[in-house]
Every structure is written in structure tokens, then in C-alpha cells.
Backbone bond lengths (Angstrom), bond angles and torsions (degrees), N, CA, C in turn:
res aa  C-N    CA-C-N  psi(-1)  N-CA   C-N-CA  omega(-1)  CA-C   N-CA-C  phi
1 X - - - 1.446 - - 1.521 107.91 -
2 X 1.310 116.47 121.15 1.467 122.22 -179.01 1.532 108.89 -96.20
3 X 1.348 116.51 122.78 1.458 121.47 -173.36 1.525 111.75 -117.53
4 X 1.338 114.56 145.41 1.457 123.19 174.26 1.523 107.28 -123.85
5 X 1.339 117.07 127.46 1.458 122.72 179.81 1.521 108.94 -103.15
6 X 1.340 115.87 131.68 1.461 121.04 -179.90 1.521 108.54 -129.06
7 X 1.330 116.92 113.96 1.463 121.95 178.44 1.521 108.33 -158.27
8 X 1.325 116.78 140.39 1.462 120.52 179.76 1.530 112.60 -85.96
9 X 1.322 117.11 -4.55 1.462 120.98 178.82 1.533 109.38 -104.22
10 X 1.331 117.48 114.08 1.467 120.60 -176.47 1.527 114.45 -55.46
11 X 1.330 118.17 -37.98 1.469 119.88 -179.68 1.528 111.42 -66.59
12 X 1.318 117.01 -37.16 1.465 120.34 177.55 1.527 110.09 -66.70
13 X 1.318 116.46 -41.93 1.464 120.43 177.76 1.518 110.67 -61.88
14 X 1.323 116.38 -44.41 1.468 120.31 179.56 1.527 110.91 -62.16
15 X 1.311 117.24 -42.23 1.476 121.53 179.90 1.530 110.23 -62.04
16 X 1.331 116.93 -44.57 1.462 120.28 178.79 1.525 111.27 -64.98
17 X 1.321 117.27 -38.08 1.465 120.48 177.06 1.523 110.61 -60.70
18 X 1.328 116.87 -43.04 1.467 120.54 179.51 1.524 110.96 -64.88
19 X 1.325 117.47 -43.10 1.463 120.77 179.05 1.528 111.28 -63.67
20 X 1.316 116.99 -41.73 1.466 119.93 179.34 1.522 111.77 -67.61
21 X 1.335 116.60 -35.03 1.466 120.17 178.89 1.526 111.12 -62.74
22 X 1.323 116.62 -30.39 1.469 121.38 179.87 1.522 112.47 -83.73
23 X 1.310 116.70 -17.37 1.470 120.67 -177.64 1.524 109.28 -82.37
24 X 1.286 116.65 129.44 1.455 120.58 178.05 1.513 111.36 -72.62
25 X 1.303 116.35 140.37 1.457 121.16 175.28 1.515 114.94 79.77
26 X 1.334 117.73 9.72 1.462 120.91 179.03 1.521 108.56 -114.78
27 X 1.323 115.80 128.20 1.458 122.50 179.33 1.522 108.11 -115.94
28 X 1.326 117.32 115.39 1.461 121.56 177.27 1.523 108.38 -74.96
29 X 1.331 116.44 115.16 1.461 119.98 -177.64 1.516 112.70 -96.32
30 X 1.353 117.70 -12.52 1.451 119.44 177.66 1.511 112.97 172.87
31 X 1.343 113.85 169.69 1.456 121.24 174.75 1.518 108.20 -134.68
32 X 1.318 115.18 151.82 1.457 121.60 175.54 1.518 107.99 -137.98
33 X 1.333 116.32 150.95 1.458 120.38 -178.25 1.523 112.88 -109.84
34 X 1.329 116.88 2.45 1.460 119.74 177.18 1.523 109.65 -151.03
35 X 1.316 115.89 164.21 1.454 121.17 -175.35 1.510 114.59 -65.07
36 X 1.319 116.09 -40.81 1.456 119.20 -179.57 1.524 111.38 -63.72
37 X 1.329 115.89 -43.49 1.456 120.36 176.86 1.518 111.57 -63.53
38 X 1.330 115.95 -37.79 1.465 120.55 178.89 1.520 111.15 -61.69
39 X 1.326 116.83 -42.82 1.470 120.05 179.56 1.519 110.83 -63.44
40 X 1.327 117.11 -44.93 1.471 120.99 178.75 1.526 110.90 -60.99
41 X 1.329 116.35 -45.35 1.464 119.98 -178.58 1.521 111.68 -67.72
42 X 1.323 116.89 -39.75 1.463 120.09 179.66 1.521 110.60 -62.87
43 X 1.327 116.64 -41.25 1.466 119.85 178.99 1.527 111.10 -66.93
44 X 1.331 117.46 -37.35 1.462 121.22 -177.84 1.530 112.88 -77.92
45 X 1.337 117.20 -36.48 1.462 121.24 -171.81 1.517 115.05 -100.67
46 X 1.324 117.67 -16.66 1.478 123.08 -178.40 1.529 112.97 47.91
47 X 1.339 117.37 58.91 1.466 118.80 179.03 1.529 111.28 -69.67
48 X 1.320 115.99 156.52 1.463 121.84 175.17 1.520 110.99 -82.82
49 X 1.331 116.32 -26.38 1.457 123.02 -173.42 1.520 109.41 -136.74
50 X 1.334 116.49 132.22 1.457 121.83 172.43 1.513 108.34 -118.07
51 X 1.325 116.47 126.65 1.461 121.83 173.73 1.522 106.19 -102.77
52 X 1.345 115.80 105.39 1.453 122.29 -170.34 1.517 112.02 -108.37
53 X 1.323 116.45 131.30 1.452 122.45 171.32 1.530 107.32 -72.29
54 X 1.309 116.98 127.53 1.459 120.90 -178.38 1.520 111.44 -72.42
55 X 1.334 117.96 -38.25 1.463 121.83 -175.51 1.525 110.61 -109.38
56 X 1.337 116.02 96.48 1.456 121.86 174.54 1.517 107.58 -130.80
57 X 1.329 118.00 151.16 1.458 119.41 175.82 1.525 110.94 -64.27
58 X 1.299 116.22 148.68 1.466 120.01 -179.57 1.510 110.13 73.04
59 X 1.302 116.51 -122.84 1.464 122.64 -179.36 1.525 108.96 -81.51
60 X 1.344 116.84 111.14 1.461 119.69 -179.04 1.527 111.26 -88.49
61 X 1.327 115.92 -178.07 1.461 120.98 -176.28 1.519 113.61 -60.13
62 X 1.322 117.15 -37.52 1.464 120.23 178.56 1.533 110.71 -67.02
63 X 1.338 116.50 -38.68 1.466 120.14 176.20 1.529 110.98 -62.79
64 X 1.318 116.66 -40.75 1.463 121.42 177.91 1.525 110.12 -60.94
65 X 1.325 116.06 -48.18 1.472 120.26 -179.25 1.527 110.58 -59.94
66 X 1.330 117.72 -44.59 1.472 120.77 179.15 1.529 111.55 -63.54
67 X 1.326 116.68 -43.35 1.467 121.13 -179.69 1.508 110.93 -61.97
68 X 1.327 117.28 -45.82 1.463 120.23 -179.98 1.522 112.08 -67.85
69 X 1.320 117.08 -36.07 1.475 120.33 177.92 1.528 110.22 -64.35
70 X 1.331 116.85 -41.98 1.471 120.54 178.49 1.527 111.37 -65.47
71 X 1.331 116.13 -32.41 1.464 120.85 -179.35 1.528 112.32 -80.96
72 X 1.330 116.12 -3.21 1.465 119.46 179.85 1.513 113.21 92.41
73 X 1.324 117.40 10.76 1.456 120.70 -178.91 1.502 113.76 -94.11
74 X 1.316 119.39 13.50 1.448 118.10 -179.73 1.456 109.00 -175.33
């Protein structure tokens, strides 16, 4: 399972990275700190799983999910 973590808070991102590292069968393919970066990375890396922060400045996690769904990524 290829995972992408998206959160604007570095401590939250670090915590998720540690949890994923302990999970068997999960490969962290990248992290992003904003919605625009998340969309670019998702299109480039084609992760199976996105862990999205719901409340981020600008493009939040829900905006990312909608954008990727419209683009055919979900």
C-alpha cells in the first residue's frame, strides 16, 4: 500500500510517518504540507492511500479530495 501524508503541521506529519513505518505493508511515498503540493504529488506518485488534513490554509484536505476525484484520481 503506497501512502501519501498531507498536513501543514510538521509534528502531525512526523507522527503519521512514525505510525506508517510501524504498519506492515505500507510504504510512505511522500509528504506534502499544502493542498496544491498534495495534488501535484498525488498525480506524480499515484498513491493508494492519502492521509489528508481537513483543516489547512488555502486548499484543505476536502478540496484536495474533490480535485483528485474530478481528475479521475479517486
